[in-house]
N, C-alpha and C positions, 0 to 999 in steps of 0.2 A: 504494500500500500504506500501511497505517497503522503509525505508529511505536510502539515498545514503551510500554506502560503508559498510553497516552492514553485508552483506553476506560474504565479505572478512574477516572481523573480526571474525565471527563465524567459517568460514572454517579454518583460521589460528589457532584458539584456539583448534579445534579438531586435527589438524595436529601436534600441539605441545604437546598435551596430548593424546596419543594413547589409554589410558585406559578410557578416558572420554566417558560417555554414553548419557548425556543430557546437553544441554546449555540452560539456562533460562535467558532471558532478560526482559525488560520492554516494555510497549506500551502506546501510547496515545489512548484514546477513544474519538472520536469526535461525538457529538450529532448534530441533525439536526438544533438546534437553535444556533449552533456555539460554544457552550460550550465544552471545551476540558479538560479532566481529565487524570491524570497519573495513569495507572494501573500497579501495581508492578508485579514482576516475579511470576511464579507459586509457590504457598505457600508450603514450606517444613518445617515441625515442627521438634522438637528435636527427636521425636520418629516416626517411620514409621506408627504406629497405629493412631496417631493423624493426620498425613498427609492424611491417607486414609479416616478418618471421615470427612475431609473437602470436599472431592470429587470435587476438582476444579483444572483446568488447564488453564493457560493463553496461550491458544493454538497457536495463531499466532507468539508469541515471544518465543516459546519453540521448540528446535531442537534436534532430536534424532540421535544417532549413528545407522545408517541404518541396519547393520547386526543384532544388538540387536532387533531392532523394527520388522524386518522381521520374527523373531521367533514367533511374536504375530499376524501377519496378517493372514487373511484379517480383515478389520474393520467389525463390526457387522452392517449389513444393516437394522436390525429391530429396531435400535435406530436412530431416525431422528434428535435429538437435542443434545444428550450428548454422541455421539459415540467417541468423543475425550476424554471425561472424563472416559468413560468405558475402553478404551485401556490404558489410563494413570494409572488407578487403576491396571490393569493387569500387566503393566510394573513395577510399584512400588512393587507389591507383588512378582513378579518373580526375579527382579534384586535389590531390596531395593533402598535406596536413597543416597548411599555413593559416587557414582561417578557422581554427578550432580554439574555443574559449574554455579555459579550465577554471573551476570554482570549487572551493572547499566545502561548499554547501552540501549538506547531507540531504539527498533528494527523497529517498524511499527506504522502506524496510522490505527485504526479500526473504521470504520464509521458506526454509527447506525442511521437509518432513518425509516420513517413510513412504508416502504415496506419490511424491513428486518425482518426475522423471529425472530431475537434476540429482536426486538421491539414488534412484533405482537403476538408471541407465548410463552411468558414468562411462562405461566401456564404449557405448554407442557414440557418446559425445567425442571421445578420443578418436574413434574410427573415422568419423566424418571430418573432424579437424585434420586428420592425417591426409585425407583427399585434398584438402586445400593446400597443405604443405607440399605435397607431391606435384600438384598443378603448378605451384610457384617454382618448384625445382625444375620442371620441364622448360620453363622460360629461360633459365640460365644454365642449362645442360648439366645439372647436378642430379638428375633423376636416378642414375645408376648407383650413386653414393648414398641416396636416402634409404632409410630402413625399409625392408620389404614388409608387406602386410598380407596375411592369408586371405583377407577379404577385399583385396585391392580391386578396383574397377577401373581398368585402363581407359575405357571409353569415356567415363565420367571425368577422369583426370585430364584427358586430352581436350574434352569440351571446355572445361574450366580454363585450361591453358590458353585456348583460342580467345575466350572471353577476356581474360586478363591482358593478353597481348593487344587486343583491339582497343582496350581502354587506355593502356599506358605504355605502348611500345617505345615512345620517345622519352617519356619522363622517368622511366626506371633506370637506375644504374645497375645493370645486370651483374657486373663484377662485385659490387658491394652486396647485392642481394644474395649472390652465390656464397659469399663469405659468411653472411649471417645465417643462412640455411645450414651450411656445413657446420658452423659453430653449434647450432642447436642440435643437429643430428649427432655430432660428436658427443655432446653431453648426455643425450638420451640413450646412446648405444653403449656406454662404457660398461654395462653389465656383462657384455660378451668378453671383454678383456682380450680381444683378438689384436695382437700387436700389428700384424701386417695390414689389417683393415684400418686400424686407427692411424697408422703411419700414412696410408694413402689419403686419408681425410686431412691429417695435419699438414701434409705437403700442399694440398689444395688451399688450406687456410693461409699458408705462408709461414707457419711456425718453424718448420724444418727447412731452413735455408742452409746451403753449404757455407761454411765459414764458422762464425761464432755460435756453435750449437749450444754451448752452455747458457748463453744469454737467452736463446730461444727456449730452452728448457725452463728458464726462470719464468718466462711469459706463460709457458705451458702449465706451470704449477698452479696458476690462477684458475685453470679450467678443471683440473683433475681432483678426484676424491683424495682425501688425506692418505698419504703413504703410497699412492700409486706411482708417483714420480720415481720413487726408489726402484721400482720394478722395470720401468720403461727405459730409464737412462742407461743402465749397463747394457741392456739388449741393443739399444740404438748405437751406443759407442762401439760395441763389438762388431756390429754389422758394417760400420764405416771403416 
């Protein structure tokens, strides 16, 4: 539910800033056990490509300039869990992120209970978000390095790729997007502990450059779980 007077604040902000396209506020997430946490505004990074790799929108507390949003409608009904994230990606690709207003105003309370799909269907949320990530990966030729998925739908991913490319073929920095996607892929796949696989990704990210490999390993330590650097460094030094 929405808190008192917040819609007036949002409406006034849009009225005062005619060029504004998105208003991002915060929300409370209330769990069935009574625990309530503050969920910040939809994350916007320094670069658009990093924001896209996050594939996340704090949807109830995010409001759009309607004429801009209408150019992207209708919502995709083949997405049942991340249709908001999908249209959020399309919006960012088409309009960039320069005309977004952030406000610490707490907009709403989002209730999660045992019967909500946010609680029951978290795996389906992750699966659909995975399609969005792989579609982005197709744009910058990192598809083969992205994690595989048993329920992957290549036709859907290709269709999304075409849509994303049509919206932002000129505005996207593909090299930067590739780096951000590989960075995310690298972090999510470290459960496998496969050195050869990880090294191929690290090489793409640019951490393993010939030369001062110790310095690069220092940078790498920022990404790795505690203690894992001790395992990878001797193996890499031996291979060189």
